[in-house]
C-alpha positions in Angstrom: 0.0 0.0 0.0 1.3 3.5 -0.8 1.6 5.7 2.3 2.0 9.5 2.0 2.8 11.9 4.8 2.0 15.5 3.9 2.2 18.6 6.1 2.1 22.0 4.3 4.5 21.7 1.3 6.5 18.7 2.7 5.5 15.4 1.1 7.1 12.0 1.4 5.8 8.7 0.1 6.7 5.0 0.3 5.2 1.6 0.2 4.1 0.0 3.5 2.8 -3.4 4.5 -0.7 -3.3 6.1 -0.2 0.0 8.0 -2.7 1.4 10.5 -3.3 5.0 11.7 -4.1 6.6 15.0 -5.7 10.0 15.6 -6.4 11.5 19.0 -8.6 14.2 20.4 -6.1 15.3 23.2 -9.0 14.7 25.6 -8.0 11.1 26.3 -9.7 9.5 23.3 -8.4 8.1 20.0 -9.5 6.6 16.7 -7.4 3.8 15.0 -8.1 1.8 11.9 -6.3 -0.4 9.4 -7.8 -2.0 6.3 -9.0 -4.9 8.4 -9.2 -4.8 12.2 -6.1 -6.4 13.8 -6.6 -5.6 17.5 -9.5 -5.2 19.9 -7.8 -1.9 20.8 -8.6 -0.5 17.3 -11.8 1.4 16.6 -12.9 4.6 18.4 -12.4 5.2 22.1 -13.5 8.1 24.2 -12.7 9.1 27.8 -15.2 10.1 30.5 -13.1 9.6 33.6 -12.3 6.1 32.3 -11.8 4.8 28.8 -14.7 3.5 26.7 -14.8 1.9 23.3 -17.7 2.6 20.9 -16.9 1.7 17.3 -15.0 -1.4 16.1 -15.0 -0.5 12.4 -16.6 1.8 9.9 -16.2 1.3 6.1 -17.9 1.7 2.7 -19.8 -1.5 2.2 -18.7 -3.5 -0.9 -15.8 -1.2 -1.7 -12.5 -2.5 -3.0 -9.2 -2.7 -1.1 -7.4 0.3 0.2 -4.6 1.3 -2.2 -3.3 4.5 -0.6 -3.2 6.0 2.9 -2.5 9.7 3.3 -1.5 11.2 6.6 -2.1 15.0 6.9 -1.5 14.8 10.6 -4.8 16.5 11.4 -6.8 13.9 9.3 -6.2 10.7 7.4 -7.4 9.8 3.9 -7.8 6.3 2.6 -8.2 5.7 -1.1 -10.0 2.8 -2.7 -10.9 2.4 -6.4 -13.2 5.3 -7.2 -13.7 6.3 -3.6 -11.9 8.2 -0.9 -12.5 8.2 2.9 -11.4 10.9 5.2 -11.1 10.5 9.0 -10.8 13.3 11.5 -11.1 13.4 15.3 -11.7 17.0 16.4 -9.5 18.1 19.2 -11.1 18.2 22.6 -14.3 16.6 21.3 -15.6 13.1 21.8 -16.6 12.8 18.2 -15.2 11.7 14.9 -15.8 13.0 11.4 -16.1 10.5 8.6 -16.4 11.8 5.0 -16.5 10.2 1.6 -15.7 11.6 -1.8 -19.2 10.6 -3.0 -22.3 9.2 -1.3 -22.0 5.5 -0.5 -23.5 2.9 1.8 -21.5 2.8 5.0 -21.4 -0.1 7.4 -21.0 0.6 11.1 -19.7 -2.2 13.4 -19.8 -1.6 17.1 -18.1 -3.0 20.2 -19.3 -0.7 22.9 -17.7 -1.4 26.3 -15.3 -0.2 28.9 -11.9 -0.5 27.4 -10.7 -3.5 29.4 -14.1 -5.2 29.7 -13.9 -8.2 27.5 -17.1 -10.0 28.8 -19.2 -11.4 26.0 -22.7 -11.7 27.6 -25.2 -9.1 28.7 -24.6 -6.7 25.8 -27.7 -4.9 24.4 -28.0 -2.3 21.6 -31.1 -0.2 20.7 -31.1 1.7 17.4 -33.6 4.5 16.7 -34.0 7.8 14.8 -34.7 11.1 16.6 -35.0 14.5 15.0 -32.8 13.7 12.0 -30.2 11.8 14.0 -29.5 8.1 14.5 -29.2 7.3 18.2 -27.7 4.1 19.4 -28.0 3.1 23.1 -25.7 0.4 24.5 -26.5 -1.2 27.9 -24.2 -3.5 29.7 -25.9 -5.9 32.1 -24.6 -8.6 34.3 -25.0 -12.2 33.1 -24.6 -15.3 35.4 -22.4 -17.0 32.7 -19.7 -14.5 33.6 -20.9 -12.6 36.7 -22.3 -13.2 40.1 -25.6 -11.6 39.4 -28.1 -11.6 36.5 -29.6 -8.6 34.7 -28.1 -5.8 36.8 -27.4 -2.7 34.7 -23.8 -1.6 35.0 -23.3 1.2 32.5 -24.6 2.7 29.2 -22.9 4.2 26.2 -24.6 6.5 23.6 -23.6 6.9 20.0 -25.2 9.8 18.1 -24.9 10.1 14.3 -25.8 13.0 12.0 -25.5 13.1 8.3 -26.7 9.6 7.4 -29.9 7.8 6.7 -30.4 4.2 7.6 -30.7 1.9 4.7 -30.7 -1.3 6.7 -30.5 -2.3 10.4 -28.2 -5.3 10.2 -28.3 -5.9 14.0 -26.1 -8.9 14.0 -23.3 -10.2 16.2 -20.4 -11.9 14.4 -17.0 -13.1 15.4 -14.0 -10.8 14.6 -10.4 -12.1 14.7 -7.5 -9.9 15.7 -4.2 -11.0 14.3 -2.1 -8.4 16.1 -3.5 -9.5 19.5 -2.9 -13.2 18.6 0.7 -12.5 17.7 1.1 -10.8 21.1 -0.7 -13.8 22.8 -3.0 -11.2 24.2 -6.4 -12.9 24.9 -9.0 -12.5 23.7 -7.9 -12.3 20.0 -11.4 -13.3 18.9 -14.5 -11.4 20.0 -18.1 -11.1 18.9 -18.8 -7.6 17.7 -22.1 -6.0 16.5 -22.8 -5.0 12.9 -25.4 -2.3 13.8 -26.5 -0.9 10.5 -25.8 0.4 7.0 -26.5 4.0 6.1 -26.4 6.2 3.0 -23.9 9.0 3.7 -21.3 11.3 2.3 -20.4 13.1 5.6 -21.0 11.8 9.1 -20.4 13.3 12.5 -20.5 10.6 15.2 -20.4 11.5 18.8 -20.1 9.5 22.1 -20.9 9.8 25.7 -22.2 7.9 28.7 -25.1 10.4 28.7 -27.7 10.6 25.9 -28.2 14.3 26.2 -24.5 15.0 26.3 -23.9 12.9 23.2 -26.6 14.8 21.4 -25.2 18.2 22.4 -21.7 17.2 21.5 -22.9 16.0 18.1 -24.7 19.3 17.5 -21.7 21.4 18.5 -19.3 19.5 16.1 -21.8 19.5 13.3 -22.4 23.3 13.5 -18.7 24.2 13.8 -17.2 21.6 11.5 -15.6 24.0 9.0 -14.0 26.0 11.8 -12.8 22.9 13.6 -11.1 21.6 10.4 -9.3 25.0 9.9 -8.2 25.1 13.5 -6.9 21.6 13.4 -4.9 22.2 10.3 -3.4 25.4 11.7 -2.6 23.5 14.9 -0.5 20.8 13.2 1.2 23.2 10.9 2.6 25.0 13.9 5.2 22.3 14.5 8.0 23.6 12.3 11.6 22.6 11.9 13.3 22.7 8.5 15.8 20.1 7.5 17.5 19.2 4.2 16.3 15.6 4.4 12.5 15.5 3.9 12.1 12.1 5.5 14.0 13.1 8.6 12.0 16.3 8.8 8.8 14.5 8.4 9.9 12.0 11.1 10.8 14.8 13.4 7.4 16.5 12.9 5.6 13.2 13.3 7.4 12.6 16.6 6.6 16.1 17.9 2.9 15.7 17.0 2.7 12.2 18.3 3.9 13.2 21.7 1.7 16.3 21.7 -1.3 14.2 21.0 -0.7 12.1 24.0 -0.8 15.2 26.3 -4.2 15.3 28.1 -5.6 16.0 31.5 -6.6 13.7 34.4 -8.5 15.3 37.3 -7.7 18.7 35.7 -4.0 17.9 35.9 -2.1 17.9 32.6 0.2 15.0 31.8 1.3 12.6 29.1 -0.3 9.2 28.4 2.3 6.5 28.1 0.8 5.4 24.8 -2.0 4.1 22.6 -3.5 1.7 22.2 -3.6 0.4 25.8 -1.3 2.5 28.0 -3.8 5.3 28.5 -2.6 6.3 31.9 0.0 8.7 33.3 3.0 6.5 34.0 5.4 8.7 36.0 8.6 7.1 34.6 7.4 7.4 31.0 6.2 11.0 31.6 9.5 12.0 33.1 11.5 10.5 30.3 9.3 12.4 27.8 9.5 15.8 29.5 12.9 16.5 27.9 11.2 16.8 24.5 8.8 19.5 26.0 11.8 21.4 27.3 13.7 21.1 24.0 10.6 22.6 22.3 10.4 25.5 24.7 7.2 24.3 26.4 8.5 25.3 29.8 5.2 26.0 31.4 3.9 22.5 30.6 7.2 20.8 31.6 7.1 22.7 34.9 3.4 21.8 35.5 4.1 18.1 35.1 7.4 18.2 37.1 5.7 20.0 40.0 2.8 17.5 40.0 5.3 14.7 40.3 7.3 16.5 43.0 4.2 16.8 45.1 3.8 13.0 44.8 7.1 12.2 46.6 6.4 9.7 49.4 8.1 9.2 52.8 10.4 6.6 51.2 11.7 9.3 48.7 10.1 7.8 45.7 7.1 8.6 43.6 4.4 6.1 42.6 4.3 4.4 39.2 1.1 6.1 38.2 -0.9 9.3 38.6 -3.4 9.1 40.3 -1.4 6.9 42.6 -2.8 3.4 42.9 -3.4 1.8 46.3 -1.0 -1.1 45.4 1.2 -2.3 42.6 4.9 -2.4 41.6 7.2 0.1 43.1 9.4 2.3 40.8 13.1 2.7 41.7 13.9 4.9 38.7 10.8 7.2 38.3 12.2 9.5 41.0 15.6 9.5 39.2 14.1 10.5 35.9 12.0 13.2 37.6 15.1 14.7 39.2 17.0 14.5 35.9 14.2 16.6 34.3 14.3 19.1 37.2 18.0 19.5 36.4 17.3 19.7 32.6 14.6 22.4 33.1 16.8 24.5 35.4 19.7 24.2 33.0 17.6 25.2 29.9 16.1 28.2 31.7 19.5 29.2 33.0 21.1 29.0 29.5 18.3 31.2 28.1 18.4 33.6 31.2 14.7 32.7 31.9 14.9 31.4 35.4 13.2 34.4 37.0 10.5 34.3 34.4 9.5 30.7 35.1 10.8 29.9 38.6 10.0 32.2 41.5 12.0 32.2 44.8 9.1 30.2 46.3 9.4 27.7 43.4 13.1 27.2 44.0 12.6 26.7 47.7 9.8 24.2 47.0 12.1 22.3 44.6 15.0 22.3 47.2 12.7 21.0 50.0 11.3 18.2 47.8 14.8 17.1 46.9 15.7 17.0 50.6 12.6 14.9 51.3 13.6 12.6 48.5 17.2 12.2 49.7 16.2 11.5 53.3 13.6 8.9 52.2 15.9 7.2 49.8 18.8 7.0 52.2 16.5 5.7 55.0 14.5 3.2 52.9 16.4 2.3 49.7 20.1 2.4 50.6 22.3 -0.5 51.8 26.0 -0.1 52.5 25.8 3.4 50.8 24.5 2.0 47.5 21.0 2.5 46.1 19.1 -0.7 46.4 15.9 -1.8 44.5 13.6 -4.8 44.9 12.4 -7.1 42.1 10.8 -5.5 39.0 11.3 -2.0 40.2 13.5 -0.7 37.3 12.2 0.1 33.8 12.9 -3.6 33.1 9.9 -4.6 35.2 9.2 -8.1 34.0 10.4 -11.5 35.2 11.4 -14.6 33.3 13.5 -17.5 34.5 14.3 -15.7 37.7 15.6 -12.6 35.9 14.2 -9.6 37.7 17.1 -7.2 38.4 16.7 -7.1 42.2 19.8 -5.5 43.9 22.2 -2.7 43.1 21.7 -1.6 39.5 24.0 0.7 37.6 21.4 3.2 36.3 19.8 3.5 39.8 23.3 4.5 41.2 23.6 7.0 38.4 20.2 8.5 39.1 21.1 8.8 42.8 24.3 10.6 41.9 22.4 13.0 39.8 20.0 13.7 42.7 22.9 14.5 45.0 24.4 16.8 42.3 21.0 18.5 41.8 20.8 19.0 45.6 24.2 20.6 45.6 23.1 22.9 42.8 19.9 24.0 44.5 21.7 24.6 47.8 24.1 26.8 46.0 21.2 28.7 44.4 19.5 29.2 47.7 22.8 29.9 49.5 22.6 26.9 51.8 26.3 26.3 52.3 25.8 23.5 54.8 23.5 21.6 52.6 25.8 22.1 49.6 28.7 20.6 51.4 26.6 17.6 52.6 25.4 17.0 49.0 28.9 17.3 47.6 30.2 14.7 50.0 27.4 12.3 49.3 28.0 12.7 45.6 31.8 12.2 45.8 31.6 9.2 48.1 29.0 7.4 46.0 30.8 8.2 42.7 34.0 6.7 44.1 32.1 3.6 45.4 30.4 3.0 42.1 33.6 3.3 40.1 35.2 0.8 42.5 32.4 -1.7 42.5 30.9 -1.5 39.0 33.8 -0.7 36.7 35.5 -4.0 35.7 38.2 -2.5 33.5 36.2 -2.8 30.3 32.7 -1.6 31.1 30.3 -0.8 33.8 28.5 -3.9 35.0 24.7 -4.0 35.0 24.6 -4.7 38.7 26.8 -5.4 41.7 28.3 -8.8 41.0 26.3 -9.1 37.7 28.4 -8.7 34.6 25.4 -9.1 32.2 25.6 -6.6 29.4 22.5 -4.6 28.9 21.8 -1.1 27.4 21.2 0.3 30.9 24.8 1.6 30.7 23.5 4.3 28.3 20.9 5.3 30.9 23.7 5.6 33.4 25.7 7.8 31.1 22.7 9.9 30.3 21.8 10.4 34.0 25.3 11.1 35.3 28.1 11.5 32.6 30.6 12.6 35.3 30.9 9.0 36.5 33.6 8.2 34.0 36.0 10.1 31.8 35.1 10.4 28.1 37.9 7.9 27.3 36.5 5.4 29.7 32.9 5.9 28.4 34.3 5.3 24.9 35.9 2.1 26.0 32.7 1.1 27.7 30.5 1.7 24.7 33.1 0.0 22.4 32.8 -3.2 24.5 29.0 -3.3 24.9 27.6 -2.1 21.5 28.8 -5.2 19.5 27.2 -7.5 22.1 23.8 -5.7 21.8 23.9 -4.5 18.2 21.1 -5.5 15.7 22.2 -4.9 12.1 18.9 -3.2 11.2 19.8 -0.3 13.5 18.8 -1.0 17.1 20.0 -2.6 20.4 18.9 -5.8 22.0 17.8 -5.4 25.7 20.4 -8.1 26.7 23.7 -9.5 25.5 22.9 -11.6 22.4 25.1 -14.3 23.7 23.3 -14.5 27.0 21.3 -17.7 27.5 18.1 -15.7 28.1 18.4 -13.8 24.9 15.3 -14.2 22.6 15.6 -12.9 19.1 11.9 -12.9 18.3 9.2 -10.9 20.1 7.2 -13.2 22.2 4.3 -10.9 23.3 2.7 -10.9 26.7 4.5 -13.8 28.1 7.6 -11.6 28.8 10.2 -14.0 27.6 11.6 -11.5 25.1 10.3 -8.2 26.5 13.5 -7.2 28.5 15.6 -10.1 27.3 16.0 -9.4 23.6 13.4 -7.0 22.3 14.7 -3.7 21.0 13.2 -0.6 22.6 13.0 2.4 20.3 13.3 4.9 23.2 16.5 3.1 24.4 17.9 3.0 20.8 17.3 6.8 20.4 18.7 7.5 23.9 21.8 5.4 23.1 22.4 7.4 19.9 22.3 10.6 21.9 24.8 9.2 24.4 27.1 8.0 21.6 27.0 11.4 20.0 27.9 13.2 23.2 30.8 10.8 24.0 32.4 10.5 20.6 30.2 11.4 17.6 32.9 10.7 15.0 33.8 7.3 16.3 30.2 6.1 16.7 28.8 7.8 13.7 27.9 4.6 11.8 25.8 3.4 14.8 24.2 6.8 15.3 23.2 7.1 11.7 21.9 3.5 11.6 19.7 4.1 14.6 18.4 7.4 13.2 17.6 5.7 9.9 15.8 2.8 11.6 13.8 5.1 13.8 12.8 7.3 10.8 11.7 4.2 8.8 9.7 2.9 11.7 7.8 6.1 12.6 6.9 6.8 8.9 6.4 3.5 7.2 5.7 0.8 9.8 3.1 0.1 12.5 0.9 3.1 13.1 2.1 5.6 10.5 3.4 8.8 12.0 3.9 7.2 15.5 6.8 5.5 17.1 6.2 2.0 18.4 7.3 0.6 21.8 9.5 -2.3 20.7 10.8 -4.5 17.9 12.1 -8.0 17.7 15.8 -8.1 17.9 16.2 -10.2 14.8 14.5 -7.8 12.3 12.9 -4.4 12.7 9.1 -4.5 13.2 6.6 -2.5 15.1 5.4 -4.4 18.1 3.9 -3.7 21.6 2.2 -0.3 21.9 2.2 1.4 18.5 2.1 5.0 19.7 4.5 5.2 22.6 5.3 8.5 24.3 8.9 8.0 25.3 9.8 6.5 21.9 8.6 9.7 20.2 10.1 11.9 22.9 13.6 10.5 22.5 
């Protein structure tokens, strides 16, 4: 299939194998389709405090195959023989706009449900017409075949359609198969969905809510202001400008900026970044903190500050922050989210200082708040997560948070030491800014003592080991450099990278997540069973971060690796997976788009 990306006068095109697209409304919802449904997470989803799915598929009945997919970044056009479809999801509206180049019969397939609710029984649809609109009510009731009770109403979803006339109420459940989910071993990869109706249409506005009156009002608002919404959306995406000689690289850069931007939303009136679509529609604090640097680089200092301050307010008595916002009552701990947060505090301060903007964005009270939170963090970490002066983490608390064959990274990990060192360095900086000489000296001593200890215990003469008494080669060394480059001299970092890169390198332009000679290495993505996830799979955010580190240490020496990573990331974001978005992972053996197809930290790095 031919895929085209076009934004203003920049156009790039290439062939792609079964691509899909994802559009979001920046209000927590998204729309995603491919020629044929490949995941239960495709369709149209909207957010009303929690995520709901409404549509599984919409398409012109009896039309030929899709031959061309055009991404305008504010809308997507699909071309079939003699017919074009255009999809748009208006920003900040729980609606989609579906338009055709000529009137045709359109089939609507529904799978109304809460996003993670995969129960099959107790699903009821009612279809009627009211005042020129088609109104579909979905009611979910309990069923004793899956629930403890029978016939108790749980929730409703309303779908309101304007612009179409019903030609046939099909009202039929049929089984849909999802190949992407099956490849991931993510059950269920088969599900009964509901062919609701066929309608004659050329332009449809379809709106969603858990309230009938709200869905009708939403539909009316979008329908009345459709022309204006289209113009605003086009202006919005055209605002992401950066000129480069290479059109593909420039298109990839703009795609990454817009992809990250379209994951920015609000939860409880607090702005943040979803970890990704299709299924990571939560604020994961680690992923957010990693991604904040892209906001800083784009000069979005207010937004970066808002997210940073929200996370600072989440610091617990043990010096860490929870994995999620809002904080769950239980779940895995995070050893590195606090480290990433403090790295971004440092990055924001440094960026503002370089541009002489500190007083514009950080008041004296802000600086005192930051310093106090860093103190709280250090006291808690030393008290609860330090053994023999080294930072300690339990099982599954680093970003490599899956277990297979007793591989769980409990203990003293290199990147966690580097983050701790950066926290001490940041504390020293903030004490200097606030003229706290005593605190500055304490932080300086903590930093020097730990740096000496890490060099002694982790440097084996060739590279930094992944953990205390664990010489396994993993790409976490790049995170360690990124967090605290002062740990080694540039010559030693060069020696370190020289040693580890060949052990991790994939010829297509990425890094394995473990030494390819390690007995746990898996060259092919194994899906949800975790065998390959952190033991072989190549992570695009790590690849991009590694390229940044190589460029900072010795750009000339590592240029072949850097260019190969940049080329692979460009290919993936433009021509694979969800076009215009960076996927979570790839198999090590060959580049492919796997895992979450629109991943925040992949785009941000």
